N, CA, C and O atoms as a GROMACS GRO file, in nm:
protein
  588
    1MET      N    1  -2.566  -2.009   0.913
    1MET     CA    2  -2.450  -2.025   0.998
    1MET      C    3  -2.454  -2.164   1.059
    1MET      O    4  -2.558  -2.229   1.065
    2ARG      N    5  -2.341  -2.205   1.103
    2ARG     CA    6  -2.328  -2.337   1.163
    2ARG      C    7  -2.266  -2.318   1.301
    2ARG      O    8  -2.174  -2.238   1.318
    3ALA      N    9  -2.317  -2.392   1.399
    3ALA     CA   10  -2.262  -2.383   1.533
    3ALA      C   11  -2.257  -2.520   1.598
    3ALA      O   12  -2.345  -2.604   1.578
    4LEU      N   13  -2.154  -2.540   1.676
    4LEU     CA   14  -2.142  -2.658   1.759
    4LEU      C   15  -2.144  -2.610   1.903
    4LEU      O   16  -2.057  -2.533   1.945
    5LEU      N   17  -2.244  -2.656   1.980
    5LEU     CA   18  -2.260  -2.614   2.118
    5LEU      C   19  -2.214  -2.725   2.210
    5LEU      O   20  -2.247  -2.841   2.190
    6GLN      N   21  -2.137  -2.689   2.310
    6GLN     CA   22  -2.098  -2.784   2.412
    6GLN      C   23  -2.133  -2.725   2.548
    6GLN      O   24  -2.086  -2.617   2.584
    7ARG      N   25  -2.214  -2.798   2.623
    7ARG     CA   26  -2.246  -2.755   2.758
    7ARG      C   27  -2.122  -2.779   2.844
    7ARG      O   28  -2.066  -2.889   2.844
    8VAL      N   29  -2.080  -2.675   2.917
    8VAL     CA   30  -1.956  -2.683   2.992
    8VAL      C   31  -1.976  -2.637   3.136
    8VAL      O   32  -2.067  -2.560   3.166
    9THR      N   33  -1.889  -2.686   3.224
    9THR     CA   34  -1.881  -2.632   3.359
    9THR      C   35  -1.784  -2.515   3.362
    9THR      O   36  -1.792  -2.428   3.449
   10ASP      N   37  -1.689  -2.514   3.265
   10ASP     CA   38  -1.596  -2.405   3.246
   10ASP      C   39  -1.528  -2.421   3.110
   10ASP      O   40  -1.518  -2.532   3.057
   11ALA      N   41  -1.483  -2.310   3.056
   11ALA     CA   42  -1.412  -2.312   2.928
   11ALA      C   43  -1.328  -2.185   2.917
   11ALA      O   44  -1.360  -2.082   2.975
   12SER      N   45  -1.220  -2.196   2.841
   12SER     CA   46  -1.135  -2.080   2.818
   12SER      C   47  -1.070  -2.090   2.682
   12SER      O   48  -1.060  -2.197   2.622
   13VAL      N   49  -1.025  -1.975   2.633
   13VAL     CA   50  -0.951  -1.969   2.507
   13VAL      C   51  -0.825  -1.888   2.531
   13VAL      O   52  -0.827  -1.782   2.593
   14THR      N   53  -0.714  -1.941   2.480
   14THR     CA   54  -0.582  -1.881   2.500
   14THR      C   55  -0.520  -1.850   2.364
   14THR      O   56  -0.528  -1.931   2.271
   15VAL      N   57  -0.460  -1.732   2.353
   15VAL     CA   58  -0.386  -1.692   2.234
   15VAL      C   59  -0.247  -1.647   2.278
   15VAL      O   60  -0.234  -1.560   2.365
   16GLU      N   61  -0.145  -1.706   2.219
   16GLU     CA   62  -0.006  -1.672   2.251
   16GLU      C   63   0.022  -1.673   2.401
   16GLU      O   64   0.087  -1.584   2.455
   17GLY      N   65  -0.029  -1.776   2.468
   17GLY     CA   66  -0.004  -1.794   2.610
   17GLY      C   67  -0.089  -1.710   2.704
   17GLY      O   68  -0.074  -1.721   2.826
   18GLN      N   69  -0.178  -1.626   2.650
   18GLN     CA   70  -0.263  -1.541   2.733
   18GLN      C   71  -0.409  -1.585   2.722
   18GLN      O   72  -0.462  -1.600   2.612
   19VAL      N   73  -0.473  -1.604   2.836
   19VAL     CA   74  -0.617  -1.634   2.835
   19VAL      C   75  -0.688  -1.507   2.795
   19VAL      O   76  -0.675  -1.403   2.860
   20ILE      N   77  -0.766  -1.515   2.686
   20ILE     CA   78  -0.837  -1.395   2.638
   20ILE      C   79  -0.987  -1.403   2.661
   20ILE      O   80  -1.057  -1.302   2.650
   21GLY      N   81  -1.037  -1.520   2.695
   21GLY     CA   82  -1.178  -1.538   2.725
   21GLY      C   83  -1.197  -1.660   2.810
   21GLY      O   84  -1.135  -1.763   2.785
   22GLU      N   85  -1.283  -1.650   2.910
   22GLU     CA   86  -1.312  -1.767   2.993
   22GLU      C   87  -1.449  -1.751   3.058
   22GLU      O   88  -1.493  -1.640   3.089
   23ILE      N   89  -1.514  -1.864   3.078
   23ILE     CA   90  -1.646  -1.866   3.140
   23ILE      C   91  -1.653  -1.979   3.241
   23ILE      O   92  -1.571  -2.071   3.241
   24GLY      N   93  -1.753  -1.969   3.328
   24GLY     CA   94  -1.788  -2.080   3.416
   24GLY      C   95  -1.895  -2.161   3.344
   24GLY      O   96  -1.881  -2.191   3.226
   25ALA      N   97  -1.999  -2.198   3.414
   25ALA     CA   98  -2.104  -2.282   3.356
   25ALA      C   99  -2.173  -2.209   3.241
   25ALA      O  100  -2.204  -2.090   3.249
   26GLY      N  101  -2.196  -2.283   3.134
   26GLY     CA  102  -2.264  -2.226   3.018
   26GLY      C  103  -2.238  -2.307   2.893
   26GLY      O  104  -2.235  -2.430   2.896
   27LEU      N  105  -2.218  -2.236   2.783
   27LEU     CA  106  -2.197  -2.300   2.654
   27LEU      C  107  -2.069  -2.251   2.588
   27LEU      O  108  -2.043  -2.131   2.582
   28LEU      N  109  -1.991  -2.346   2.538
   28LEU     CA  110  -1.885  -2.315   2.443
   28LEU      C  111  -1.952  -2.325   2.307
   28LEU      O  112  -2.009  -2.428   2.273
   29ILE      N  113  -1.945  -2.216   2.230
   29ILE     CA  114  -2.010  -2.212   2.100
   29ILE      C  115  -1.904  -2.192   1.993
   29ILE      O  116  -1.844  -2.086   1.982
   30LEU      N  117  -1.881  -2.297   1.914
   30LEU     CA  118  -1.793  -2.287   1.798
   30LEU      C  119  -1.882  -2.249   1.681
   30LEU      O  120  -1.980  -2.318   1.653
   31VAL      N  121  -1.850  -2.140   1.612
   31VAL     CA  122  -1.940  -2.087   1.510
   31VAL      C  123  -1.867  -2.065   1.378
   31VAL      O  124  -1.751  -2.024   1.376
   32CYS      N  125  -1.939  -2.093   1.268
   32CYS     CA  126  -1.883  -2.080   1.134
   32CYS      C  127  -1.985  -2.012   1.044
   32CYS      O  128  -2.101  -2.054   1.036
   33ALA      N  129  -1.942  -1.908   0.977
   33ALA     CA  130  -2.027  -1.841   0.879
   33ALA      C  131  -2.006  -1.904   0.742
   33ALA      O  132  -1.894  -1.940   0.704
   34MET      N  133  -2.116  -1.916   0.668
   34MET     CA  134  -2.114  -1.970   0.531
   34MET      C  135  -2.138  -1.854   0.435
   34MET      O  136  -2.192  -1.751   0.476
   35PRO      N  137  -2.100  -1.868   0.309
   35PRO     CA  138  -2.111  -1.755   0.215
   35PRO      C  139  -2.251  -1.695   0.201
   35PRO      O  140  -2.263  -1.575   0.178
   36GLU      N  141  -2.355  -1.775   0.214
   36GLU     CA  142  -2.492  -1.725   0.195
   36GLU      C  143  -2.552  -1.667   0.322
   36GLU      O  144  -2.667  -1.620   0.320
   37ASP      N  145  -2.479  -1.668   0.432
   37ASP     CA  146  -2.532  -1.622   0.559
   37ASP      C  147  -2.548  -1.470   0.564
   37ASP      O  148  -2.480  -1.395   0.495
   38THR      N  149  -2.642  -1.428   0.649
   38THR     CA  150  -2.675  -1.286   0.666
   38THR      C  151  -2.679  -1.253   0.814
   38THR      O  152  -2.670  -1.341   0.899
   39GLU      N  153  -2.692  -1.125   0.844
   39GLU     CA  154  -2.709  -1.084   0.983
   39GLU      C  155  -2.837  -1.142   1.041
   39GLU      O  156  -2.843  -1.173   1.160
   40ALA      N  157  -2.940  -1.155   0.959
   40ALA     CA  158  -3.065  -1.216   1.006
   40ALA      C  159  -3.042  -1.360   1.049
   40ALA      O  160  -3.100  -1.406   1.147
   41ALA      N  161  -2.957  -1.432   0.977
   41ALA     CA  162  -2.924  -1.570   1.016
   41ALA      C  163  -2.849  -1.571   1.148
   41ALA      O  164  -2.873  -1.658   1.232
   42ALA      N  165  -2.759  -1.477   1.168
   42ALA     CA  166  -2.685  -1.468   1.294
   42ALA      C  167  -2.780  -1.437   1.410
   42ALA      O  168  -2.767  -1.494   1.518
   43ASP      N  169  -2.875  -1.346   1.387
   43ASP     CA  170  -2.974  -1.313   1.489
   43ASP      C  171  -3.059  -1.434   1.525
   43ASP      O  172  -3.084  -1.462   1.642
   44ALA      N  173  -3.103  -1.507   1.422
   44ALA     CA  174  -3.187  -1.625   1.445
   44ALA      C  175  -3.111  -1.733   1.522
   44ALA      O  176  -3.167  -1.798   1.610
   45LEU      N  177  -2.984  -1.751   1.489
   45LEU     CA  178  -2.902  -1.850   1.558
   45LEU      C  179  -2.884  -1.811   1.705
   45LEU      O  180  -2.896  -1.896   1.794
   46ALA      N  181  -2.856  -1.685   1.731
   46ALA     CA  182  -2.840  -1.639   1.869
   46ALA      C  183  -2.968  -1.660   1.949
   46ALA      O  184  -2.963  -1.707   2.063
   47LEU      N  185  -3.081  -1.626   1.890
   47LEU     CA  186  -3.209  -1.644   1.959
   47LEU      C  187  -3.236  -1.791   1.988
   47LEU      O  188  -3.278  -1.826   2.098
   48LYS      N  189  -3.212  -1.877   1.890
   48LYS     CA  190  -3.233  -2.020   1.909
   48LYS      C  191  -3.146  -2.074   2.022
   48LYS      O  192  -3.194  -2.147   2.109
   49ILE      N  193  -3.018  -2.036   2.021
   49ILE     CA  194  -2.926  -2.084   2.123
   49ILE      C  195  -2.968  -2.036   2.262
   49ILE      O  196  -2.960  -2.111   2.359
   50SER      N  197  -3.011  -1.912   2.271
   50SER     CA  198  -3.049  -1.857   2.402
   50SER      C  199  -3.169  -1.930   2.461
   50SER      O  200  -3.185  -1.933   2.583
   51LYS      N  201  -3.252  -1.989   2.377
   51LYS     CA  202  -3.375  -2.055   2.423
   51LYS      C  203  -3.367  -2.208   2.429
   51LYS      O  204  -3.455  -2.272   2.486
   52LEU      N  205  -3.262  -2.266   2.371
   52LEU     CA  206  -3.250  -2.413   2.372
   52LEU      C  207  -3.241  -2.463   2.516
   52LEU      O  208  -3.162  -2.412   2.596
   53ARG      N  209  -3.320  -2.560   2.547
   53ARG     CA  210  -3.324  -2.615   2.683
   53ARG      C  211  -3.219  -2.727   2.693
   53ARG      O  212  -3.245  -2.842   2.658
   54LEU      N  213  -3.101  -2.690   2.742
   54LEU     CA  214  -2.988  -2.782   2.749
   54LEU      C  215  -2.935  -2.802   2.890
   54LEU      O  216  -2.838  -2.875   2.911
   55PHE      N  217  -2.999  -2.737   2.989
   55PHE     CA  218  -2.949  -2.738   3.125
   55PHE      C  219  -3.050  -2.803   3.219
   55PHE      O  220  -3.171  -2.796   3.197
   56LYS      N  221  -2.999  -2.864   3.323
   56LYS     CA  222  -3.083  -2.936   3.419
   56LYS      C  223  -3.161  -2.841   3.509
   56LYS      O  224  -3.109  -2.738   3.553
   57ASP      N  225  -3.286  -2.878   3.536
   57ASP     CA  226  -3.366  -2.805   3.634
   57ASP      C  227  -3.344  -2.868   3.772
   57ASP      O  228  -3.260  -2.956   3.787
   58GLU      N  229  -3.420  -2.822   3.872
   58GLU     CA  230  -3.403  -2.872   4.009
   58GLU      C  231  -3.436  -3.020   4.022
   58GLU      O  232  -3.393  -3.084   4.117
   59ALA      N  233  -3.512  -3.075   3.927
   59ALA     CA  234  -3.544  -3.218   3.929
   59ALA      C  235  -3.443  -3.301   3.851
   59ALA      O  236  -3.456  -3.423   3.842
   60GLY      N  237  -3.340  -3.235   3.794
   60GLY     CA  238  -3.238  -3.308   3.719
   60GLY      C  239  -3.273  -3.331   3.573
   60GLY      O  240  -3.200  -3.401   3.503
   61LYS      N  241  -3.385  -3.275   3.526
   61LYS     CA  242  -3.425  -3.292   3.386
   61LYS      C  243  -3.364  -3.179   3.302
   61LYS      O  244  -3.353  -3.066   3.348
   62ILE      N  245  -3.324  -3.212   3.181
   62ILE     CA  246  -3.272  -3.110   3.089
   62ILE      C  247  -3.392  -3.029   3.041
   62ILE      O  248  -3.464  -3.069   2.949
   63ASN      N  249  -3.412  -2.914   3.106
   63ASN     CA  250  -3.535  -2.840   3.086
   63ASN      C  251  -3.517  -2.689   3.089
   63ASN      O  252  -3.614  -2.615   3.072
   64LEU      N  253  -3.393  -2.641   3.109
   64LEU     CA  254  -3.369  -2.498   3.121
   64LEU      C  255  -3.279  -2.447   3.009
   64LEU      O  256  -3.194  -2.520   2.958
   65SER      N  257  -3.299  -2.323   2.971
   65SER     CA  258  -3.218  -2.260   2.867
   65SER      C  259  -3.099  -2.187   2.929
   65SER      O  260  -3.094  -2.167   3.051
   66LEU      N  261  -3.006  -2.148   2.846
   66LEU     CA  262  -2.892  -2.068   2.889
   66LEU      C  263  -2.941  -1.938   2.954
   66LEU      O  264  -2.890  -1.897   3.058
   67ALA      N  265  -3.040  -1.875   2.893
   67ALA     CA  266  -3.095  -1.751   2.947
   67ALA      C  267  -3.156  -1.774   3.085
   67ALA      O  268  -3.141  -1.690   3.174
   68GLN      N  269  -3.223  -1.886   3.105
   68GLN     CA  270  -3.288  -1.914   3.233
   68GLN      C  271  -3.188  -1.945   3.344
   68GLN      O  272  -3.214  -1.917   3.461
   69THR      N  273  -3.073  -2.001   3.309
   69THR     CA  274  -2.975  -2.039   3.411
   69THR      C  275  -2.880  -1.925   3.445
   69THR      O  276  -2.811  -1.932   3.547
   70GLY      N  277  -2.877  -1.821   3.364
   70GLY     CA  278  -2.781  -1.714   3.387
   70GLY      C  279  -2.641  -1.753   3.348
   70GLY      O  280  -2.544  -1.688   3.388
   71GLY      N  281  -2.628  -1.860   3.269
   71GLY     CA  282  -2.498  -1.906   3.223
   71GLY      C  283  -2.438  -1.814   3.119
   71GLY      O  284  -2.504  -1.723   3.068
   72SER      N  285  -2.313  -1.837   3.088
   72SER     CA  286  -2.238  -1.756   2.993
   72SER      C  287  -2.210  -1.834   2.865
   72SER      O  288  -2.228  -1.956   2.859
   73ALA      N  289  -2.165  -1.761   2.764
   73ALA     CA  290  -2.125  -1.823   2.637
   73ALA      C  291  -1.982  -1.782   2.605
   73ALA      O  292  -1.945  -1.665   2.617
   74LEU      N  293  -1.902  -1.878   2.565
   74LEU     CA  294  -1.770  -1.852   2.509
   74LEU      C  295  -1.782  -1.882   2.361
   74LEU      O  296  -1.799  -1.997   2.321
   75VAL      N  297  -1.772  -1.777   2.279
   75VAL     CA  298  -1.793  -1.790   2.135
   75VAL      C  299  -1.658  -1.786   2.063
   75VAL      O  300  -1.580  -1.693   2.079
   76VAL      N  301  -1.633  -1.891   1.985
   76VAL     CA  302  -1.506  -1.905   1.914
   76VAL      C  303  -1.536  -1.929   1.766
   76VAL      O  304  -1.611  -2.020   1.731
   77SER      N  305  -1.476  -1.847   1.680
   77SER     CA  306  -1.496  -1.868   1.536
   77SER      C  307  -1.418  -1.993   1.494
   77SER      O  308  -1.306  -2.015   1.538
   78GLN      N  309  -1.479  -2.073   1.408
   78GLN     CA  310  -1.414  -2.197   1.365
   78GLN      C  311  -1.457  -2.233   1.223
   78GLN      O  312  -1.556  -2.303   1.203
   79PHE      N  313  -1.380  -2.184   1.126
   79PHE     CA  314  -1.414  -2.209   0.986
   79PHE      C  315  -1.408  -2.356   0.950
   79PHE      O  316  -1.467  -2.397   0.851
   80THR      N  317  -1.338  -2.438   1.029
   80THR     CA  318  -1.328  -2.580   0.997
   80THR      C  319  -1.461  -2.654   1.012
   80THR      O  320  -1.472  -2.769   0.970
   81LEU      N  321  -1.561  -2.590   1.071
   81LEU     CA  322  -1.694  -2.652   1.076
   81LEU      C  323  -1.755  -2.662   0.936
   81LEU      O  324  -1.852  -2.734   0.915
   82ALA      N  325  -1.697  -2.590   0.841
   82ALA     CA  326  -1.745  -2.595   0.702
   82ALA      C  327  -1.666  -2.695   0.618
   82ALA      O  328  -1.674  -2.692   0.495
   83ALA      N  329  -1.592  -2.782   0.682
   83ALA     CA  330  -1.507  -2.878   0.610
   83ALA      C  331  -1.586  -2.965   0.513
   83ALA      O  332  -1.692  -3.018   0.546
   84ASP      N  333  -1.532  -2.978   0.394
   84ASP     CA  334  -1.586  -3.070   0.293
   84ASP      C  335  -1.491  -3.188   0.287
   84ASP      O  336  -1.376  -3.175   0.244
   85THR      N  337  -1.541  -3.305   0.330
   85THR     CA  338  -1.456  -3.424   0.335
   85THR      C  339  -1.502  -3.532   0.237
   85THR      O  340  -1.469  -3.649   0.252
   86ARG      N  341  -1.580  -3.490   0.137
   86ARG     CA  342  -1.636  -3.589   0.044
   86ARG      C  343  -1.532  -3.653  -0.046
   86ARG      O  344  -1.548  -3.767  -0.088
   87ARG      N  345  -1.426  -3.581  -0.077
   87ARG     CA  346  -1.325  -3.636  -0.168
   87ARG      C  347  -1.188  -3.636  -0.101
   87ARG      O  348  -1.150  -3.540  -0.034
   88GLY      N  349  -1.115  -3.743  -0.119
   88GLY     CA  350  -0.979  -3.750  -0.070
   88GLY      C  351  -0.970  -3.750   0.081
   88GLY      O  352  -1.068  -3.776   0.152
   89THR      N  353  -0.850  -3.718   0.130
   89THR     CA  354  -0.826  -3.721   0.273
   89THR      C  355  -0.789  -3.584   0.330
   89THR      O  356  -0.762  -3.572   0.450
   90ARG      N  357  -0.788  -3.483   0.246
   90ARG     CA  358  -0.761  -3.347   0.294
   90ARG      C  359  -0.889  -3.265   0.284
   90ARG      O  360  -0.941  -3.245   0.174
   91PRO      N  361  -0.941  -3.218   0.397
   91PRO     CA  362  -1.066  -3.140   0.392
   91PRO      C  363  -1.050  -3.012   0.312
   91PRO      O  364  -0.944  -2.949   0.312
   92GLY      N  365  -1.156  -2.974   0.244
   92GLY     CA  366  -1.161  -2.846   0.176
   92GLY      C  367  -1.249  -2.751   0.255
   92GLY      O  368  -1.340  -2.794   0.326
   93PHE      N  369  -1.222  -2.621   0.244
   93PHE     CA  370  -1.296  -2.523   0.324
   93PHE      C  371  -1.364  -2.417   0.239
   93PHE      O  372  -1.388  -2.306   0.286
   94SER      N  373  -1.394  -2.451   0.115
   94SER     CA  374  -1.457  -2.354   0.025
   94SER      C  375  -1.601  -2.321   0.065
   94SER      O  376  -1.658  -2.224   0.015
   95TYR      N  377  -1.660  -2.401   0.154
   95TYR     CA  378  -1.796  -2.373   0.199
   95TYR      C  379  -1.802  -2.268   0.312
   95TYR      O  380  -1.910  -2.225   0.351
   96ALA      N  381  -1.685  -2.229   0.363
   96ALA     CA  382  -1.681  -2.126   0.467
   96ALA      C  383  -1.685  -1.989   0.400
   96ALA      O  384  -1.637  -1.971   0.288
   97ALA      N  385  -1.744  -1.892   0.470
   97ALA     CA  386  -1.747  -1.755   0.420
   97ALA      C  387  -1.604  -1.700   0.412
   97ALA      O  388  -1.517  -1.743   0.487
   98LYS      N  389  -1.582  -1.605   0.324
   98LYS     CA  390  -1.453  -1.537   0.313
   98LYS      C  391  -1.427  -1.463   0.445
   98LYS      O  392  -1.522  -1.426   0.514
   99PRO      N  393  -1.301  -1.442   0.481
   99PRO     CA  394  -1.268  -1.384   0.612
   99PRO      C  395  -1.340  -1.254   0.648
   99PRO      O  396  -1.386  -1.241   0.762
  100ASP      N  397  -1.352  -1.159   0.556
  100ASP     CA  398  -1.418  -1.033   0.591
  100ASP      C  399  -1.564  -1.054   0.628
  100ASP      O  400  -1.612  -1.001   0.729
  101GLN      N  401  -1.635  -1.132   0.547
  101GLN     CA  402  -1.775  -1.161   0.576
  101GLN      C  403  -1.788  -1.243   0.703
  101GLN      O  404  -1.875  -1.217   0.786
  102ALA      N  405  -1.702  -1.343   0.718
  102ALA     CA  406  -1.708  -1.431   0.835
  102ALA      C  407  -1.685  -1.352   0.964
  102ALA      O  408  -1.755  -1.374   1.063
  103LYS      N  409  -1.588  -1.262   0.964
  103LYS     CA  410  -1.560  -1.184   1.084
  103LYS      C  411  -1.678  -1.094   1.120
  103LYS      O  412  -1.716  -1.084   1.237
  104ALA      N  413  -1.735  -1.030   1.020
  104ALA     CA  414  -1.850  -0.941   1.044
  104ALA      C  415  -1.967  -1.021   1.103
  104ALA      O  416  -2.032  -0.974   1.197
  105LEU      N  417  -1.994  -1.139   1.051
  105LEU     CA  418  -2.104  -1.221   1.101
  105LEU      C  419  -2.074  -1.278   1.240
  105LEU      O  420  -2.163  -1.287   1.324
  106TYR      N  421  -1.950  -1.315   1.264
  106TYR     CA  422  -1.907  -1.363   1.396
  106TYR      C  423  -1.931  -1.253   1.500
  106TYR      O  424  -1.987  -1.279   1.606
  107LEU      N  425  -1.888  -1.131   1.469
  107LEU     CA  426  -1.907  -1.020   1.562
  107LEU      C  427  -2.055  -0.988   1.581
  107LEU      O  428  -2.099  -0.960   1.692
  108HIS      N  429  -2.130  -0.994   1.472
  108HIS     CA  430  -2.274  -0.968   1.483
  108HIS      C  431  -2.342  -1.074   1.570
  108HIS      O  432  -2.428  -1.042   1.652
  109PHE      N  433  -2.303  -1.199   1.552
  109PHE     CA  434  -2.359  -1.308   1.632
  109PHE      C  435  -2.330  -1.287   1.780
  109PHE      O  436  -2.420  -1.303   1.863
  110THR      N  437  -2.207  -1.250   1.816
  110THR     CA  438  -2.175  -1.228   1.957
  110THR      C  439  -2.254  -1.111   2.013
  110THR      O  440  -2.299  -1.115   2.128
  111GLN      N  441  -2.272  -1.007   1.935
  111GLN     CA  442  -2.351  -0.891   1.979
  111GLN      C  443  -2.499  -0.929   1.995
  111GLN      O  444  -2.566  -0.880   2.086
  112ALA      N  445  -2.548  -1.016   1.906
  112ALA     CA  446  -2.687  -1.061   1.917
  112ALA      C  447  -2.709  -1.140   2.046
  112ALA      O  448  -2.812  -1.125   2.111
  113LEU      N  449  -2.613  -1.225   2.084
  113LEU     CA  450  -2.624  -1.297   2.210
  113LEU      C  451  -2.623  -1.201   2.328
  113LEU      O  452  -2.702  -1.215   2.422
  114GLN      N  453  -2.534  -1.103   2.324
  114GLN     CA  454  -2.526  -1.004   2.431
  114GLN      C  455  -2.657  -0.925   2.442
  114GLN      O  456  -2.700  -0.892   2.552
  115ALA      N  457  -2.718  -0.895   2.329
  115ALA     CA  458  -2.845  -0.821   2.329
  115ALA      C  459  -2.957  -0.903   2.393
  115ALA      O  460  -3.058  -0.847   2.436
  116LEU      N  461  -2.939  -1.034   2.400
  116LEU     CA  462  -3.036  -1.123   2.465
  116LEU      C  463  -2.999  -1.147   2.612
  116LEU      O  464  -3.050  -1.239   2.675
  117ASP      N  465  -2.912  -1.064   2.664
  117ASP     CA  466  -2.869  -1.068   2.804
  117ASP      C  467  -2.790  -1.194   2.839
  117ASP      O  468  -2.794  -1.242   2.952
  118ILE      N  469  -2.718  -1.248   2.740
  118ILE     CA  470  -2.628  -1.360   2.764
  118ILE      C  471  -2.488  -1.302   2.783
  118ILE      O  472  -2.438  -1.234   2.693
  119PRO      N  473  -2.423  -1.326   2.896
  119PRO     CA  474  -2.284  -1.283   2.911
  119PRO      C  475  -2.195  -1.358   2.812
  119PRO      O  476  -2.200  -1.481   2.804
  120VAL      N  477  -2.115  -1.285   2.735
  120VAL     CA  478  -2.036  -1.344   2.627
  120VAL      C  479  -1.888  -1.310   2.644
  120VAL      O  480  -1.851  -1.196   2.669
  121GLN      N  481  -1.807  -1.412   2.628
  121GLN     CA  482  -1.662  -1.399   2.612
  121GLN      C  483  -1.631  -1.454   2.473
  121GLN      O  484  -1.709  -1.533   2.419
  122THR      N  485  -1.519  -1.414   2.415
  122THR     CA  486  -1.488  -1.457   2.279
  122THR      C  487  -1.343  -1.501   2.266
  122THR      O  488  -1.257  -1.474   2.350
  123GLY      N  489  -1.321  -1.570   2.155
  123GLY     CA  490  -1.186  -1.596   2.111
  123GLY      C  491  -1.141  -1.476   2.028
  123GLY      O  492  -1.200  -1.368   2.035
  124GLU      N  493  -1.037  -1.496   1.948
  124GLU     CA  494  -0.986  -1.391   1.860
  124GLU      C  495  -0.998  -1.439   1.716
  124GLU      O  496  -0.933  -1.536   1.677
  125PHE      N  497  -1.081  -1.372   1.638
  125PHE     CA  498  -1.106  -1.416   1.501
  125PHE      C  499  -0.973  -1.428   1.425
  125PHE      O  500  -0.890  -1.337   1.427
  126GLY      N  501  -0.953  -1.542   1.359
  126GLY     CA  502  -0.837  -1.565   1.275
  126GLY      C  503  -0.710  -1.602   1.348
  126GLY      O  504  -0.608  -1.630   1.284
  127ALA      N  505  -0.712  -1.604   1.481
  127ALA     CA  506  -0.592  -1.636   1.557
  127ALA      C  507  -0.577  -1.787   1.574
  127ALA      O  508  -0.674  -1.862   1.561
  128ASP      N  509  -0.455  -1.828   1.603
  128ASP     CA  510  -0.429  -1.966   1.641
  128ASP      C  511  -0.462  -1.976   1.790
  128ASP      O  512  -0.387  -1.926   1.873
  129MET      N  513  -0.572  -2.041   1.822
  129MET     CA  514  -0.624  -2.043   1.958
  129MET      C  515  -0.614  -2.182   2.019
  129MET      O  516  -0.617  -2.284   1.950
  130SER      N  517  -0.600  -2.184   2.150
  130SER     CA  518  -0.608  -2.307   2.227
  130SER      C  519  -0.735  -2.296   2.312
  130SER      O  520  -0.751  -2.202   2.390
  131VAL      N  521  -0.823  -2.393   2.297
  131VAL     CA  522  -0.951  -2.391   2.368
  131VAL      C  523  -0.951  -2.505   2.469
  131VAL      O  524  -0.926  -2.621   2.435
  132ALA      N  525  -0.980  -2.471   2.594
  132ALA     CA  526  -0.990  -2.571   2.700
  132ALA      C  527  -1.133  -2.571   2.752
  132ALA      O  528  -1.196  -2.466   2.760
  133LEU      N  529  -1.183  -2.688   2.786
  133LEU     CA  530  -1.319  -2.697   2.836
  133LEU      C  531  -1.337  -2.819   2.922
  133LEU      O  532  -1.266  -2.919   2.908
  134THR      N  533  -1.432  -2.810   3.011
  134THR     CA  534  -1.480  -2.926   3.085
  134THR      C  535  -1.622  -2.948   3.038
  134THR      O  536  -1.713  -2.874   3.074
  135ASN      N  537  -1.639  -3.053   2.957
  135ASN     CA  538  -1.768  -3.084   2.900
  135ASN      C  539  -1.860  -3.133   3.011
  135ASN      O  540  -1.818  -3.212   3.096
  136ASP      N  541  -1.983  -3.086   3.012
  136ASP     CA  542  -2.080  -3.120   3.115
  136ASP      C  543  -2.186  -3.210   3.055
  136ASP      O  544  -2.266  -3.166   2.972
  137GLY      N  545  -2.188  -3.334   3.097
  137GLY     CA  546  -2.289  -3.427   3.048
  137GLY      C  547  -2.229  -3.555   2.991
  137GLY      O  548  -2.242  -3.660   3.055
  138PRO      N  549  -2.166  -3.552   2.879
  138PRO     CA  550  -2.151  -3.440   2.787
  138PRO      C  551  -2.279  -3.412   2.707
  138PRO      O  552  -2.354  -3.503   2.671
  139VAL      N  553  -2.300  -3.286   2.682
  139VAL     CA  554  -2.408  -3.242   2.595
  139VAL      C  555  -2.344  -3.163   2.480
  139VAL      O  556  -2.280  -3.060   2.503
  140THR      N  557  -2.360  -3.212   2.359
  140THR     CA  558  -2.305  -3.148   2.240
  140THR      C  559  -2.414  -3.144   2.134
  140THR      O  560  -2.474  -3.247   2.101
  141ILE      N  561  -2.439  -3.024   2.078
  141ILE     CA  562  -2.547  -3.005   1.983
  141ILE      C  563  -2.492  -2.935   1.859
  141ILE      O  564  -2.414  -2.841   1.871
  142TRP      N  565  -2.531  -2.981   1.740
  142TRP     CA  566  -2.494  -2.923   1.611
  142TRP      C  567  -2.614  -2.845   1.558
  142TRP      O  568  -2.725  -2.899   1.554
  143LEU      N  569  -2.594  -2.720   1.518
  143LEU     CA  570  -2.701  -2.639   1.462
  143LEU      C  571  -2.660  -2.582   1.328
  143LEU      O  572  -2.545  -2.540   1.310
  144ASP      N  573  -2.753  -2.579   1.234
  144ASP     CA  574  -2.738  -2.509   1.108
  144ASP      C  575  -2.858  -2.418   1.093
  144ASP      O  576  -2.971  -2.458   1.122
  145THR      N  577  -2.835  -2.295   1.048
  145THR     CA  578  -2.948  -2.207   1.022
  145THR      C  579  -3.002  -2.236   0.883
  145THR      O  580  -2.931  -2.287   0.797
  146ASP      N  581  -3.129  -2.204   0.862
  146ASP     CA  582  -3.188  -2.212   0.730
  146ASP      C  583  -3.179  -2.072   0.670
  146ASP      O  584  -3.244  -1.979   0.718
  147THR      N  585  -3.099  -2.058   0.566
  147THR     CA  586  -3.083  -1.924   0.506
  147THR      C  587  -3.160  -1.913   0.378
  147THR      O  588  -3.158  -1.808   0.314
   0.00000   0.00000   0.00000
């Protein structure tokens, strides 16, 4: 799986004019399933994210994890993270998992984060979403699982 993490002071996702998910301090996680991904990969990604030290401690050093801060995660599916831009000027998305597999892995990933005691809000899989965020730092991290 592939994820783009952004440390935020707040973030929200809106579908058809309605806010469907919002968080305060934590991580906005844009996530993309690839065809070879498994539930084990989703579990490993959730565990890695929960333990990544991306937040400041009392001394101002980036030394705390999402789990340690009690922060939340806003998880949004984003197949465009699988964009292939090697040829031409129009990205291809054949490296993204098919919708049924991608949705199942997206849901499994969010459940895996929740099982690690991370408060989770989500977007709506397959919807046209508007995502708002206040980037903190900014801190932005790209992760790929080894499948």
